[in-house]
C-alpha positions in Angstrom: -31.0 61.1 28.1 -29.7 58.1 30.2 -31.4 54.9 29.8 -33.1 53.3 32.4 -30.1 50.9 33.5 -28.2 53.9 34.7 -30.5 53.9 37.8 -29.1 50.9 39.5 -31.7 50.0 42.1 -33.9 49.4 38.9 -31.5 47.3 36.7 -31.2 45.3 39.9 -35.0 44.6 39.8 -34.7 43.9 35.9 -32.1 41.7 36.3 -33.7 39.8 39.2 -36.9 39.7 37.3 -35.0 38.0 34.4 -33.6 35.4 36.3 -36.3 34.4 37.9 -38.0 34.0 34.4 -35.1 31.7 33.0 -34.9 30.1 36.1 -38.4 28.7 36.7 -41.2 26.6 35.0 -43.6 29.3 34.2 -47.0 27.6 33.9 -49.3 30.5 33.3 -52.2 31.0 30.5 -52.4 34.7 30.4 -48.8 35.4 29.6 -45.9 34.9 27.2 -42.6 36.2 26.8 -43.1 38.7 23.3 -40.6 38.3 20.3 -37.4 40.4 19.9 -38.8 42.3 17.2 -41.9 43.0 19.6 -39.5 44.0 22.2 -37.4 46.4 20.4 -40.4 47.8 18.9 -41.8 48.7 22.6 -38.6 50.6 23.0 -39.0 53.1 19.9 -39.8 57.0 19.7 -43.6 56.1 19.1 -43.3 55.5 23.2 -43.5 59.5 23.5 -45.3 60.3 20.5 -48.9 61.9 21.5 -52.0 60.7 18.8 -55.1 61.4 20.2 -57.6 60.3 17.7 -57.9 58.4 14.6 -55.3 58.4 11.5 -56.4 61.7 9.7 -58.4 62.9 12.3 -55.6 63.3 15.0 -55.1 66.4 17.6 -51.5 66.8 17.4 -49.2 67.2 15.1 -46.5 65.2 13.4 -48.8 62.2 13.3 -48.3 61.5 9.6 -45.8 58.2 10.8 -48.3 57.5 13.4 -50.7 57.2 11.0 -49.2 54.8 8.9 -48.1 52.8 12.0 -52.0 52.5 13.0 -53.2 51.5 9.4 -50.6 48.9 9.0 -51.8 47.3 12.0 -55.4 47.7 11.0 -54.6 46.1 8.0 -52.1 43.3 9.4 -55.3 42.2 12.1 -58.1 42.2 9.5 -56.0 40.1 7.1 -55.1 37.4 9.7 -58.4 37.6 11.5 -61.2 38.3 9.0 -62.4 40.4 9.9 -64.6 43.9 8.7 -63.6 46.3 11.3 -60.6 46.4 13.4 -59.5 48.7 16.5 -55.9 48.7 17.1 -56.0 51.1 20.3 -57.1 49.5 23.4 -54.7 50.1 25.9 -55.9 45.9 27.5 -58.7 43.4 26.8 -60.7 44.5 29.5 -60.7 48.2 28.1 -61.2 46.7 24.8 -64.5 45.4 26.4 -65.4 48.6 28.7 -65.5 49.9 25.2 -68.6 47.0 24.3 -69.9 47.7 26.7 -70.3 51.7 26.0 -70.8 50.7 22.7 -73.8 48.7 23.1 -75.8 48.9 26.2 -76.5 51.6 28.9 -76.4 51.3 32.5 -78.3 49.1 34.2 -79.3 47.0 31.2 -79.0 43.4 31.3 -75.7 41.4 29.7 -76.0 37.4 29.9 -72.2 35.7 30.5 -70.5 33.0 31.8 -70.7 33.0 35.9 -67.2 33.5 37.1 -67.1 30.3 39.7 -67.7 28.5 36.3 -65.0 30.1 34.3 -65.8 33.3 33.7 -64.1 36.7 33.7 -64.2 39.4 36.3 -65.7 41.9 33.6 -68.0 39.9 32.6 -70.4 40.9 35.5 -68.4 40.4 39.1 -69.6 43.0 41.3 -66.5 43.8 42.4 -66.0 45.0 38.7 -67.3 47.8 36.4 -68.8 45.4 34.5 -71.2 44.2 37.4 -71.8 47.7 39.1 -72.7 49.4 36.0 -75.1 46.5 34.5 -77.0 43.9 35.2 -75.4 40.5 35.3 -76.7 37.5 34.8 -74.9 34.1 34.4 -75.1 31.1 32.7 -73.3 28.4 33.5 -71.8 24.8 33.5 -73.8 21.4 33.8 -72.7 19.6 37.3 -72.6 16.1 34.9 -69.2 17.2 32.9 -68.7 20.7 34.0 -69.2 22.3 30.0 -71.4 25.1 29.4 -75.0 24.5 29.3 -76.3 25.6 25.8 -80.2 24.7 26.9 -80.0 27.0 29.8 -78.3 29.9 28.2 -80.9 30.1 25.6 -83.6 29.7 28.3 -82.0 32.6 30.2 -81.7 34.8 26.9 -85.1 34.5 25.7 -86.3 35.2 29.5 -84.1 38.1 30.5 -83.3 39.8 26.8 -79.8 41.0 27.5 -78.6 43.5 25.5 -75.1 41.7 25.1 -74.4 38.0 25.4 -71.0 37.2 26.2 -69.1 34.6 25.3 -65.1 33.6 27.0 -63.7 33.2 30.6 -60.6 33.1 31.9 -60.4 29.1 33.5 -62.8 27.7 30.9 -61.1 24.9 29.0 -62.9 24.1 26.4 -64.3 25.7 23.0 -67.4 26.9 22.5 -70.5 26.6 20.1 -69.9 29.9 18.2 -72.6 29.0 15.4 -74.9 27.8 18.5 -74.2 31.2 20.3 -74.9 33.0 17.0 -78.4 31.7 16.7 -79.1 32.6 20.2 -78.2 35.9 19.9 -80.5 35.7 17.3 -83.5 34.6 19.1 -83.1 36.9 21.8 -81.8 39.9 19.3 -79.1 40.2 21.8 -75.3 41.7 20.3 -73.2 38.3 20.6 -69.3 39.7 22.0 -66.9 36.9 22.1 -64.1 37.6 25.0 -61.2 35.6 22.7 -58.6 36.8 25.2 -57.3 33.2 25.4 -58.6 32.2 22.3 -57.2 34.6 19.4 -53.5 33.6 19.8 -54.8 30.1 18.9 -57.4 31.1 16.3 -54.4 32.8 14.5 -52.6 29.8 14.6 -55.6 27.7 13.3 -55.5 25.6 16.3 -59.4 26.4 17.2 -62.2 28.2 15.1 -62.9 31.4 14.5 -65.9 33.6 16.6 -65.6 36.6 13.7 -67.7 34.8 11.5 -70.3 34.7 14.0 -69.9 37.3 16.3 -70.7 40.8 16.3 -67.3 41.8 18.2 -64.7 40.1 19.1 -62.0 41.6 22.0 -58.6 40.2 22.0 -55.5 40.4 24.3 -52.2 40.5 22.6 -50.2 39.4 25.6 -51.2 36.1 25.9 -50.9 33.6 23.3 -50.3 35.6 20.2 -46.6 37.0 22.3 -47.3 40.4 21.5 -47.2 43.6 23.6 -49.2 44.6 26.1 -52.4 45.3 25.0 -55.9 45.0 23.7 -58.0 44.9 20.1 -61.5 45.3 18.6 -62.9 43.3 15.8 -66.0 43.6 14.6 -69.1 43.8 11.8 -68.4 46.6 9.5 -72.0 47.8 10.7 -70.8 48.5 14.0 -67.8 51.0 13.3 -68.7 53.9 13.9 -70.5 53.0 17.4 -67.3 51.0 18.5 -65.0 54.3 17.2 -66.4 56.7 19.7 -66.5 53.8 22.4 -62.8 53.7 22.2 -62.1 57.3 21.3 -63.2 59.4 23.2 -65.4 57.7 25.3 -63.2 54.9 27.2 -59.6 56.6 26.5 -57.8 59.5 25.1 -54.2 59.4 23.2 -53.0 55.6 22.0 -49.9 54.2 22.8 -48.5 53.8 19.3 -45.1 52.5 20.4 -47.3 49.2 21.7 -49.4 49.5 18.4 -46.2 49.0 16.1 -45.8 46.2 18.0 -49.1 45.2 17.6 -48.4 45.3 13.8 -45.3 43.2 14.4 -46.7 40.4 16.1 -49.7 39.8 13.5 -47.0 40.0 11.0 -44.6 37.0 13.0 -48.3 35.0 13.6 -48.8 34.2 9.9 -45.9 32.0 9.7 -45.6 28.5 10.1 -43.7 28.7 13.5 -46.4 30.6 15.4 -48.9 27.9 13.8 -46.4 25.3 14.9 -45.8 26.6 18.3 -49.6 27.3 18.6 -50.4 23.6 17.9 -47.7 22.5 20.3 -49.2 25.0 23.1 -52.6 22.9 23.0 -50.7 19.6 22.3 -48.7 20.0 25.8 -51.6 21.4 27.8 -53.5 17.8 26.5 -50.7 16.0 27.5 -49.9 17.4 30.6 -53.5 17.4 32.1 -53.6 13.7 31.2 -50.3 13.0 32.9 -51.9 14.7 36.0 -55.0 12.5 35.7 -53.0 9.6 35.8 -51.1 10.5 39.4 -54.6 11.1 40.0 -55.4 14.6 40.0 -59.3 15.6 38.6 -58.9 18.1 35.2 -62.2 19.9 35.3 -64.1 18.8 32.3 -62.1 16.2 32.3 -59.8 17.6 29.5 -59.0 20.8 27.4 -59.4 22.2 24.6 -57.0 25.2 24.6 -53.7 25.6 25.8 -54.3 25.5 29.6 -56.6 23.4 32.2 -57.8 23.7 35.6 -56.7 20.8 38.1 -59.4 20.2 41.0 -56.8 19.8 43.7 -59.1 19.2 46.9 -58.8 16.1 46.8 -55.0 16.1 48.3 -56.5 17.9 50.9 -55.4 21.8 50.2 -56.8 25.0 48.9 -55.9 26.1 45.2 -53.7 28.9 47.1 -52.5 26.4 49.1 -51.1 24.3 46.0 -49.7 27.6 44.3 -47.6 28.3 47.1 -46.2 24.6 47.2 -45.4 24.5 43.2 -44.0 28.6 43.9 -41.5 27.0 46.4 -40.4 24.3 44.3 -39.7 26.6 40.8 -42.9 26.1 39.1 -45.5 29.3 38.7 -49.6 28.4 38.0 -52.7 30.4 39.3 -54.5 29.5 41.9 -58.7 29.0 40.4 -62.1 27.5 41.2 -63.9 24.7 40.4 -67.3 24.8 39.2 -69.9 25.0 42.6 -66.7 25.9 44.6 -67.4 25.8 48.3 -63.7 27.6 48.7 -64.0 31.4 48.4 -62.4 33.0 44.7 -59.4 33.9 46.7 -58.8 30.3 47.7 -60.4 27.9 45.1 -59.8 24.3 44.9 -58.0 24.2 41.9 -55.1 25.7 39.7 -54.6 26.6 36.3 -51.7 25.7 34.2 -50.9 27.3 30.7 -48.1 25.8 28.2 -47.4 28.3 26.1 -44.0 30.1 28.0 -42.9 26.4 28.7 -42.9 25.3 25.1 -41.1 28.7 23.8 -38.8 27.4 26.4 -38.5 24.1 25.0 -40.4 22.3 26.7 -43.2 21.1 24.3 -45.7 17.8 25.0 -43.1 15.3 25.1 -41.3 17.3 28.1 -44.9 17.0 30.1 -44.3 13.4 31.3 -41.3 15.0 33.5 -43.8 18.8 34.0 -46.3 16.5 35.8 -43.5 14.3 38.0 -42.4 17.6 39.3 -45.6 18.9 40.0 -46.8 15.9 41.6 -43.5 15.4 43.5 -43.8 19.3 44.7 -48.0 18.5 45.7 -46.9 15.5 48.3 -47.7 16.2 51.7 -44.4 15.1 52.4 -42.3 17.4 50.4 -40.4 20.1 52.2 -38.1 22.5 51.3 -35.3 19.5 51.1 -37.5 18.1 47.8 -38.6 21.8 46.6 -35.0 22.8 46.1 -34.4 19.5 44.5 -37.4 20.0 42.1 -36.0 24.0 41.5 -32.5 22.6 40.7 -33.6 20.4 38.1 -35.6 22.8 36.4 -32.8 25.3 36.0 -31.3 22.7 34.9 -33.7 22.1 32.2 -34.3 25.2 31.2 -30.2 25.9 30.8 -30.2 28.2 33.4 
């Protein structure tokens, strides 16, 4: 059967995407290029294998190899993260989250999570998402004084509302969490403690931040972020939650798993145990901290003053522009970031007052912590009011040269 590159239109689009990535500076927190071994695994014959069910209990024949692959991925993830129970079947981090809700809550139950405008994620109770429509979200936030999670408020809300689940994690909260304190609060409120570690898992694997696994009832993660794996999700949990989570993933949430992705998850779990991965994870955090400090030196405000992770949120409202406007200006100069809101933002989420940058892609492209002064210079020049098409073209050229494009 002809491969996809026999289609000239698709081949052209794929070439353009490769060229785009190779010639622009990717400062995104939510994606990294997968390793060559992961990409090769994703093109295997497992991509067309229907293996609905679990190892040893499939609905289709010919699953003996699929069973070994899934068990290998489970074993490697359990060893990497120190988890009692692992489910590698979720197709994404959001699907893994849906399974957690299905396992531990009923429609209408209260859930307590970090508010979207304070750095939370839409799957943590946004009205535009199933989590906000099917459940009764209550949101904790950050203090105005330091833009850090207010654990006293969180505890008060938990004891007042008695949520079924306390959700920890976010998309634009760049600080670490006190998992031990959260465990205590969850026990007081008799709630399930769920840590959405989509952004945290790779840093945990690299030994850069503390692990939530010893403290949480359940941890979900995305394998395509800092972990450098395939697009997909995963669930880690305490042994006593095995049965309810198994049923929540299959058959409640999804049918047949993507076996080629599960094989690629096994590959990335093995790669995440290497010294090279640990160095990369450490450099990603150090680069984010250095870039934040450099931008602050140019007069930009870093939300909460710094970052503990691989990304940071930068308030651009002092430049007289929204986050969306800043995102477009940077894109014109070959710098790819996300727009973001800041705590207590007056702008709509679609505009925001900030940008969010992430450093994993830059580190993998050879731009580590020592290169961040140059990156900050490019960003500040691109955001300057007087910068136009000519200045942006100059910056794009400098970036291409630096990246070897």
